Structure formats: structure tokens, C-alpha cells
N, C-alpha and C positions, 0 to 999 in steps of 0.2 A: 504493500500500500504506500510505502514511503516514496516510491518512484513514480507515482502517478503525477502527471503534469498538472499544474495549477492554472493552466491556460483555459479560459472559458471556451465552451463549444459554440463559437459563433465568430466567423471571420471578422476581425476588426473590432469586436465588441469588447468593452471594458467598463469597469466601474468608473463613474465620473467623479473626479476630485473637485467638487464644487461647494462643499460645505465649509462654512466659516466657524470660528470660535463661538460666535453668537448663536449660530444654528445648533451647535452641539448643546449649549446651555439650555436653549429653548426646548430642544428635544428631551433633555433630562427632566426639566420642570414639567413639561406636558405629560410625560410618561407617568410620573409619580403623582402629579397634580397638586396645586396649592390648596384645593378644597378636599384633598384626599382624607384628612382626619375626620371629616364630618360623620362618616358611617361607623367609625371605630372609637372615637374619643369617649363615648359613654361607657364602653367596656373598660377602657383604660382608667377612667375615673373611678369605677367601682373596684377594680382590682387594686389600684394604688391607694385606696382609702381616701380619695379626694385630691391627691397630689398629682393631678393629671399633667400639669405643665412640666413638673420635674421629671415625670415618666417619659414624656416626649423628648425632653432635652437629653436625658441619659440614653434613650434609644438612638438618637442621632449621633451622640458622642461615641457610643459603642460601635456603630457602623462606620465611623470615621476611620478606624484602624483598617477596615477592609477597603475603604475608599482610597487610603494611601497606598495600599497594595495594588489596587487597580491602576492607580496613577503611575506607579513604578513600572508595572508590566506594560502598560500602554506606551510609555515612553521608550522602553527597551525593545518592544515588539509591536510596532505600529501597523499591525495587520488586522483586518476585519475578522470577526469570529470570536472576539473577546476571550472568554475562559477557555474555549477550545484551543485557540492559538497559544495562549499562555501556558496551559498545562502540557500541551503537546511539545512545545519548545523546551520546557524545563524538566519535565518528568517522563516524556516519551509518548508515543502514539497511543498506547493503551489508556494511559491516564487522561490524555486529551480527549479521547473518544468518550470515556465514561463521564468526565466532567461536563462535556457538551450535552451528552445524553440526559444528564440530570437537570441542566438548566433548561433544556427543551420542555421538561415537565412543567416548569413554571411559565415559560414563554408561550406554551400552547394552551395551558389551562386558564391562565389569567384572562386572556381575551374571552374565552368561553364563559368564565364567571361573570364578566361585565355584560356579555350578551344576555345571559339568563336574567341578571338583575334588572337591566334596562327593559327587556322585553316584557317581564312581569309587570313592571310599573307602567309601561306604555299601554299594555293591554287593559289595565284598570282605568286608564284615562280615555282610551278609545276601544271599548269592548268589541266593536264591529270587526276589528282586525285581530286575529288570534295571536297568541304569544309567539308561536313558531313563525308567523309571518313577520313580526317585528324582528325576531332573531335573524332571519335570512336577510332582511333589509339592512340591518345594522352591519352585519358581516359583509354584505356586498358593498356597502359604502366604504368600509375600512379597506377592503381590497382595492377598490377603485381609487382611493386617495393615493395609494402606493403604486398604482399601475403606470403612471406617466412620469416617473423619475423621482429621484430623491430630493431634488430641489423643489419640485412641486409639492411634495409632502412636507418639506420644510416650511413653505409658505403657509400651508394649512395649519401647521403646528403653531406658527407665530400668531395667526389670527385667532385660533382657539385659546391660546394662552392669554391673549388680551381679554377674551370673554371670561375666562376663569378668574383673572385678577379683578375684572369689573364686578363680578358677582361677589367675590370675597370682600372687596372693599365696601360694597353696598351693605352686606350683612354686618360686618364688623363696625362700620361707621354708624349704622342704624342702632346697633346694640349699645355702642358707647353713648350715643345721643340719648337713648332711652334711659340709660343708667345715670347720665348727668341730670336729666329732667326730673327723675324720680328720687334722686339722692342716693342711688345704689352705689356703693363703693366699687371702684374699678382698679384693676392692677393691684389687688391685695395679695397677701401672703397665702391665702387659703388654697389656691390651686398648686401651691408649692409644698405646704406642710400644714398639718393640723393635729388635733388630739388623737384621731384614729389612725394616723399614719405610722407605719413601721418600715424599716429597711426592706423586709421581706415583701411587703405589699408594693413598695415602690419598684423593686426589681421585677416583680410580676407584671406591673403596669408597663415598665420599660420594655420588657420582652414583647408585649403586644404592640407598644409604640414603634418598635423596630420594623414591624410588618408594614407600617404605613409608609415606609421609605423604600421598600423593595422595588427595584427597577431603575434606581439611579445609575447602576452599572451598565445599563443598555447603551449608554453613550459610546462605549468602547466597541460595540458591534459595527459602528460606522467608521472605524479608523481608516479603512481603505478608500473612503469617499471624502476625506478632508483635504482641503487645499494644501499642496505640498509645503508651502511656507508656514502653515499653521499646525502641522502635524504635532509639533512639540507641545501644543496647548491642549492636547486631548486629556492628559492627566489632570491638568489644572481645571478643565471643564467638569470632570467627575467630582473633584473636591468642592469646587465652587457651587455646583448644583446641589449637592447634599447639604452644604452649609446654608444656602438660601432656603431650601425646603425645610430644614430644621428650624431656622429662624421663624419662617412663616407659620409652621405647625405650632410652635410654642406660643407665639402671639395669638394664634387662632384659639387654641384650647384654653389659654389664660383668660381671654375675654369671655369665652363660653362658660368656663368654670366659674367665674365670678357671677355671670348672669344667672347661672343655675343654682347658686348657693341656696341650700335648704330644700331643693327639689330632689325627688327620687324618681327613677325611671323603671316602669314595668318592662319595657323592651329597650335596652341600651342602643339597639340599632337605629331607633328613631329619636335618639336623644336631641339631635339638632332641631328636628321638626318640633318636638315637644317643648323645648325651652323657648324657641322663637314664638310658638303659638301661645304659650302661657304668659310670657313676659311682654311681647310686642303685639301679637294678634294673629289669629288664624289665617286671615287673608294674606298677610305678609309671609307667614310661614309656608302657606300653600304655594305662593308664587315662587319662593326660593326653592322648594322641592321640585317643582316642574322645570324651572330654569336649570337647576343643578342636574336633573336627569337628562335634559337635552344636551347640555354641555358635556356631561360624562359620555354620552353615546357618541358624540361627534369628535371628541378631542382625545380621550385617553387611549382607545384601542388602536387607532392608526399607527402610532409609533411602536406599539407592541408587535404589529404585523411586520413593520420594518425590521425590528430587531431579530425576530425569530427567522425571517427569511434570509438575513445575512449570515446567521449561524449555519443554517442548512446549506446555503451557497458555499461557504468556506469549507464545510465538511465534504461537500460534493467535489470541490476542486481537488481534494486530497484522496478521492476515491472511497470515502467512508460514508457516502450517501449516494443514491442513484445519480449518475452523471447528468441526467436531465435537469437536475436542480442547479447545475452550474451554468446553464445556458443564460446568457445575458441578452437583453433586447439591444439590437444594434444602434438604435437611435437614443433610447432613454437610459441605457446602461443599468437596468435593474433586472434581477433574476425573477422574471415573471412566473416561471414554473414553481419556484420556491415560494413566492408570494401566494400563488393559487393553492398550492398543496397545504401550506400552513393555515390559510384561511379555511380550507375545506375541513381539515382536521378539527380546528377549533369549533367550526359550525356543527360538526357531527357530535362532538363532546357536549356542546351546549344543548342541542336538541335531546340528546340521550339523558342528560342530567337536569332537564328543564323543571322536573318536579322534585329534585333533590339538591336544592341550593346549598343547604348546610353541609352535605357531603362533599360537594364540589369545593366549597370554601376550605374545608379541612385538608383537601388534597393539594392546594395551590402552592404553599410556601416551602414545602420540604425540599424540592429540587433547587430552589434559589439558595437556600442556606448551605446545602452541600456544595454547590458551585462556588459560593463565597469562600468556603473552607479551602477548596482546591486552589483558588487564586492566592490566598495567603500562603499556602504551602508552595505554590509556584515561585513566590518571591524568595523564599529560603532556598529552594532547590536551584533556581537560576543564578542568584547572586552569590550566595554563600557556598553552596556545594560545587557548582560548576565554574564559578569565576573567582572563588576564594576571597570574596569581599569581607572586610573587617569592620564594616559600618554596622555595628551590632544592633543599635536601636532601629535603624531604618530597615535593615534586611533580615533581622532575626527576632528581636524582642517585640516590635510593633506588630508584625504579622502573627507572631505567636499569641499575643493578646487577642487578636482578631479571631484566631482559631478557638481559643478557650471560650470567648464570649459566644460565638456562634454554636459551638458544641453544647454549651449549657442551654441555649434557647432550643436547639434541636431536640435535646433529651427531654424537654418538658412539653413538646408538642403532643397533640392528641394522638392516641394509639392508631387511629385510622390513617392519619397523615403519615405516620412512620411506616405503617404496613404498606400503604400505596407506594411510598418512596423506596422501600426495600424491594418490593416486587419490580418496580420500574428499573431500579439499578441492576437487579439480576437479569432482567430482560436485556438491558444494554450490554452487560458482560457477555451474554449469549450471542447477541448480534455481532459484537466485536469478534468473538471466537469464530463465527461463521465467516466474517470478512477476512480474518487472518488465515483461516483454513483455505480460502480461495486464492490467497495471494501466493504467487509462485516465486516471489523475489526474495524470500527470507525463510529461514528454518525455525526461528523463534521470535516471539514478540520483542520488538526493539523498544526498550524502556529508557534509552538515553539518546534517542535520535533528536537532532536539532536541524530543522529545515534549512 
């Protein structure tokens, strides 16, 4: 497999290096979403004993170690494919394949999760259209955004990011105005600490808070499409995106935490709706829910399709996925087959789990955490073991902390998520074994190969 050419199957076709530093940051922000904490902060608030702002801050801080690892590997190996390229170059083909296989679990299931969530809500708003019809429509839109080139999708990302910021500003500004008019204290210490808060509860909330940032790493899947003079800024984009998302999330839940002081939620999923309806009014809350739903449907999943298609494309160029997925469109420079296949898989998963939203939710994050661990391990393997680096903090201690944090979170995930992740990993190992068995160019798996 290591001798397979990485040249796309299309004469003259190539990935277009047209993305700027700003495009990458916008991509990372849209993927994770400034309004992303709204569905989860109620759970984090309950788990942390009320210290929801501290939980989200610690969640972002814990992931920053992994962001540093992504930045180091992106600068050392500026190739699309992200964790696949990093693990493959530092730990060998087998490690690269399994790491990519695990991140595909996240990249394929997360769009499906959004499809199911949005289709259920849209069906309640417009009952004449069945939920499965909404699922197909949203999936088709997301594939279409990616169909005509990465720069086109970048323009969509910028437009939808403005929409997210506009909605976020409207909600937070209205909340602060209400608090000012009613004399409700704002920016208090309550969302940071209180009588019922313990370190154990805070760390439990922080583990959930980490999940709100998953996807910041997807920036690195676009490394091969960045302008040559800005390739060195890929790592900076990853760190900056997570820092901005963390700042916005903490500000977001700090205000909502103060606004909800004294309230309890029967369903933490609807915490944002409930607090806005109770404190400001049901009309305002209903409008926010509808606008948030529309913005989520049109903004968050297109960059997910971009990311997963680039991982599939890079794996295909190395002969570890069907070669059809390595075909690039001669004009737009995008792997249309990879885009279509990833979209189809996510659609099938969404339709199958349309009545099992909780089950799908439990399955999503396991693959991402395993891939993050692989990236941290790649830093140690690439810089310390292969290159003899003595920069102990950057290349050993920092990634080791990342591994410890991620392993702790992984160990405390729901048993269903761990079961699905384990089965998926075993399936990946089996697929790799079949690919290796078909390879005529080596007699044993190469665990030290560097392209």
C-alpha cells in the first residue's frame, strides 16, 4: 500500500490552494458553532452543580493541549487528511489507517445526528413534510454546498457564520438588557462557584463541556487547499479557533447561568428555550428556537461534509480506500465521489436512527476522542522518537497531558458509546488486514514508514 501513487485519477486535476488564514478560522468556528453550547449547557450546569462557566473554561483548556499537538503536526506535515496523515507519518501505515478509521466514526455520525435533530424539529413546524423528507433535503443541501469547490463552500461558511454571530449577539444582548431593566445581577460568581459545587462535579461538567468543542481539529483536513504562502498558519488557525470558541462559550453560558439563577430544568436539552421563555417571553424564545434551527441546518453540517470527504480522499490516494474516492473534478478541484459517498452514508445512518436520537448521540464522540489521542501520540513519536527532539514540554509533556485528559473522558463515556467505538475499531483493524493481505509490495505491516 505504501507504493500507491498519491496522484489523483483525473488528468490535470488537483486540489486548489485557494484558502486563506481567515477561511480556515471561519471554517473552524462554523464547524463547532458559536451557538453550539445552547443544547448542552443545561446538562453541564446540572453536572457541575451550577459552575457551568468554569466547566466550559476547563473543557476548552483541557482540549488546548490537543490543539497544540494538532498545530505541531500540521506545521510539520502540511498534508490534507489530518490525523490520518499525522499518525501514518509518525507511527506507520497501520496506525494511520486505524486513527483515520476512528475519526470517520465521528465525521460520518455527527452530520447524521444534526440531520435527525433538525428534521424532527422541522417536521413539528411543518407537519405536511415528513421527517425523512427534511433529512434528505438537508443532506442534499450540504452536499450541494461542497459540490462546486472549496472556495464556494468557504463563502457559504462566512455568510452562515455572520448569521450565527447575529443570533448570538441578539440573544445575549437581549438577556443583558432584561437583567439590567429588572435589576438581575449579571456576570456574578454563581456560574463559577457556589455552595453545591465540588471539584468532582466541576470535572464532570468539564468533560461534557469538552464535547461542545469537538470539530475544531477539522481545520487540518484542509491543509492541502491552503494558499502556499499561508500554509505555516494552519497550526495557528487551530489554536486561535479553539480559543475564540472557548471565549464565546464561557461568555454565553455565564450570561445564561446568571439569567437562570434559581431555575431548575425538567429537560436540560431545552434549557435555553426554557430560560428565555421564562425570563424574557415565549414569543422571543420561540423565534430564537426557529432561527437557531434554521441556522444549524444550513451552517454546521456543510463543513462536516468537507472534512470527512478530505479524509476519505487522502486515504484513497494512498490506496487505503477505493480509488474512486481520489478522483478530483477537473474544474472545481474537489473529490466529488468522496463528497457523495460521505453524504450518502450519513443520510443512511440518519434515516436508520431517525427514531433513536439518544442512541445516535451516545455513539458520536468516541471516535473523535480516540483520534485526538492518536494525534498526541503522533507528536511524541514524530518529534521525540524519530527526530530525537529534546523540547520536553512541547513534544512530550504537553501531548502526554492531552492523552491523560482524553483517556479519562473516554473511560467515563456511556457503555454504549464505548461498545460502538470498540466494534468500529475492530472492524477497521479487519479492513486494514484485508488491504494488507492484498498488497503484494511488502511481507509485513510497515509501522515506521514515512511518506
